[in-house]
C-alpha positions as CSV (number, residue, x, y, z in Angstrom):
1,M,-50.9,-47.4,28.6
2,T,-51.9,-44.4,26.7
3,P,-51.6,-44.1,23.0
4,L,-49.2,-41.2,23.5
5,S,-46.8,-43.2,25.6
6,R,-46.9,-46.1,23.2
7,F,-46.0,-43.7,20.3
8,S,-43.2,-42.2,22.4
9,R,-41.7,-45.6,23.0
10,E,-41.8,-46.5,19.3
11,E,-40.3,-43.2,18.5
12,N,-37.5,-43.8,21.0
13,M,-36.9,-47.2,19.6
14,A,-36.8,-45.8,16.0
15,R,-34.3,-43.1,17.2
16,S,-32.2,-45.8,18.9
17,N,-32.2,-48.0,15.8
18,S,-31.3,-45.0,13.7
19,K,-28.4,-44.1,16.0
20,S,-27.2,-47.7,16.0
21,F,-27.4,-47.8,12.2
22,I,-25.4,-44.5,11.9
23,I,-22.7,-45.9,14.3
24,V,-22.4,-49.2,12.4
25,F,-22.4,-47.4,9.1
26,S,-19.7,-44.9,10.3
27,I,-17.5,-47.8,11.5
28,L,-18.0,-49.6,8.2
29,I,-17.0,-46.5,6.2
30,A,-13.9,-46.0,8.5
31,L,-12.8,-49.6,8.0
32,I,-13.2,-49.2,4.2
33,L,-11.1,-46.0,4.3
34,I,-8.4,-47.6,6.3
35,L,-8.3,-50.6,3.9
36,I,-8.0,-48.2,0.9
37,M,-5.2,-46.3,2.7
38,I,-3.3,-49.6,3.4
39,I,-3.7,-50.7,-0.2
40,Y,-2.7,-47.3,-1.6
41,Y,0.3,-46.7,0.6
42,T,1.7,-50.2,0.4
43,P,4.3,-50.5,-2.4
44,P,3.2,-53.0,-5.0
45,N,5.1,-56.2,-4.8
46,Y,3.7,-57.6,-8.1
47,F,6.6,-55.8,-9.8
48,Q,9.1,-57.8,-7.8
49,T,8.7,-61.6,-8.0
50,T,11.6,-62.5,-5.8
51,N,14.4,-60.7,-4.1
52,N,16.4,-60.4,-7.3
53,E,13.7,-60.5,-10.0
54,F,11.9,-57.4,-11.3
55,L,9.5,-56.3,-14.1
56,V,11.1,-53.9,-16.5
57,T,8.6,-51.1,-17.1
58,E,10.6,-48.6,-19.2
59,V,13.8,-48.5,-21.3
60,V,15.5,-45.2,-21.1
61,D,18.4,-45.8,-23.5
62,G,20.7,-48.7,-24.5
63,D,22.1,-49.2,-21.0
64,T,19.5,-47.8,-18.6
65,F,16.0,-48.9,-17.7
66,V,13.3,-48.6,-15.0
67,I,12.0,-51.5,-13.0
68,G,8.5,-51.8,-11.5
69,T,9.6,-50.3,-8.1
70,G,10.3,-47.0,-10.0
71,E,14.1,-47.3,-9.6
72,Y,16.5,-46.7,-12.5
73,V,19.0,-49.4,-13.3
74,R,22.3,-48.7,-15.1
75,L,23.9,-51.8,-16.6
76,I,27.4,-52.5,-15.3
77,G,30.3,-53.0,-17.7
78,V,28.6,-51.6,-20.8
79,D,28.2,-48.2,-22.5
80,A,25.6,-47.7,-25.2
81,P,25.4,-44.7,-27.5
82,E,23.8,-41.4,-26.2
83,K,21.0,-39.6,-28.0
84,E,23.2,-37.6,-30.3
85,H,25.1,-40.7,-31.5
86,V,24.3,-42.9,-34.5
87,F,23.3,-46.2,-32.9
88,Y,21.3,-44.6,-30.0
89,N,17.9,-45.7,-31.3
90,K,19.1,-49.2,-32.4
91,S,20.7,-49.8,-29.1
92,K,17.7,-48.6,-27.1
93,D,15.3,-50.6,-29.3
94,F,17.4,-53.8,-28.9
95,L,17.4,-53.4,-25.1
96,A,13.6,-52.9,-25.2
97,F,13.2,-55.9,-27.4
98,L,15.1,-58.0,-24.9
99,I,13.7,-56.9,-21.6
100,L,10.7,-54.4,-21.8
101,N,7.7,-55.8,-19.9
102,R,9.6,-58.9,-18.9
103,T,10.8,-60.2,-15.6
104,I,14.6,-60.1,-15.3
105,M,17.0,-61.0,-12.6
106,L,19.4,-58.4,-11.3
107,E,22.9,-59.0,-9.9
108,T,25.0,-56.6,-7.9
109,D,28.7,-55.9,-7.9
110,K,30.8,-53.8,-5.5
111,D,28.9,-50.5,-5.9
112,N,25.2,-50.4,-5.3
113,K,24.4,-47.1,-7.0
114,D,26.1,-44.6,-9.3
115,K,26.5,-40.8,-8.7
116,Y,23.0,-40.3,-10.3
117,G,21.3,-42.6,-7.8
118,R,20.7,-45.4,-10.4
119,L,21.1,-49.0,-9.3
120,L,24.2,-50.6,-10.8
121,R,23.4,-54.1,-11.9
122,Y,24.0,-57.0,-14.3
123,A,20.7,-58.1,-15.8
124,Y,19.6,-61.6,-16.8
125,L,16.7,-62.8,-18.9
126,G,16.7,-66.4,-17.9
127,N,20.2,-67.6,-18.6
128,L,21.0,-64.8,-21.0
129,S,23.2,-62.0,-19.7
130,V,21.8,-58.8,-21.0
131,N,25.0,-56.9,-20.5
132,I,27.0,-59.5,-22.5
133,E,24.4,-59.7,-25.2
134,L,24.4,-56.0,-25.8
135,V,28.2,-56.0,-26.3
136,N,28.1,-59.3,-28.3
137,Q,25.5,-57.9,-30.8
138,G,27.3,-54.6,-31.1
139,Y,24.8,-52.4,-29.4
140,A,27.1,-51.4,-26.6
141,I,30.9,-51.4,-25.8
142,P,32.6,-52.4,-22.7
143,L,33.0,-49.8,-20.0
144,F,34.4,-50.7,-16.6
145,I,34.4,-48.4,-13.7
146,S,36.3,-49.4,-10.6
147,P,35.5,-51.4,-8.4
148,N,32.8,-53.2,-10.6
149,F,34.8,-55.9,-12.4
150,K,32.9,-59.1,-11.6
151,H,32.1,-60.0,-15.2
152,K,34.8,-58.0,-17.0
153,Q,36.4,-61.0,-18.7
154,E,33.1,-62.3,-20.2
155,I,32.1,-58.8,-21.4
156,E,35.5,-58.3,-23.0
157,Q,35.2,-61.7,-24.7
158,A,31.8,-60.7,-26.1
159,R,33.5,-57.6,-27.6
160,E,36.1,-59.8,-29.3
161,E,33.3,-61.9,-30.8
162,C,31.5,-58.8,-32.0
163,L,34.6,-57.5,-33.6
164,D,35.0,-60.8,-35.4
165,K,31.4,-60.6,-36.7
166,K,31.7,-56.9,-37.5
167,M,28.2,-56.2,-36.3
168,N,26.6,-52.8,-35.6
169,L,29.1,-50.7,-33.5
170,C,31.8,-53.3,-34.2
171,A,31.5,-52.9,-38.0
172,S,33.6,-49.8,-38.1
173,A,36.0,-50.6,-35.3
């Protein structure tokens, strides 16, 4: 065996090892990219703990909020003051105090969404009905839109209790 042929064989082995390394490295990079794409394009389920429980990520106003899935939720059976009205900030702040950055349970009624695409729901923080509490504490008034009447009686009762206590929106009613 000549020194030249030995060098050629070692050079061929080095090239072969280099090609193998490049192939393995390319496959590894491709797998990492696929994994990143799967993670990036899979919706996060840590915002939803069960089928009906969600993390509240933003409070829009006194009767509307955003859950971790990015969907807007409009509370059924209540109407809180709009921006230009007196109790807007107090109502929004109270709702935020109750549910912001907390996990709540959502319950449906007859309609799934309103004309703006918001989910229509009753919200619960543990055993506390958020809808009823907003009315009971005078941060919202009852508002029922057909056919969503599942908890109408309880919400109306909360309004009567608020009127007796003369709290917030009920003080001047």
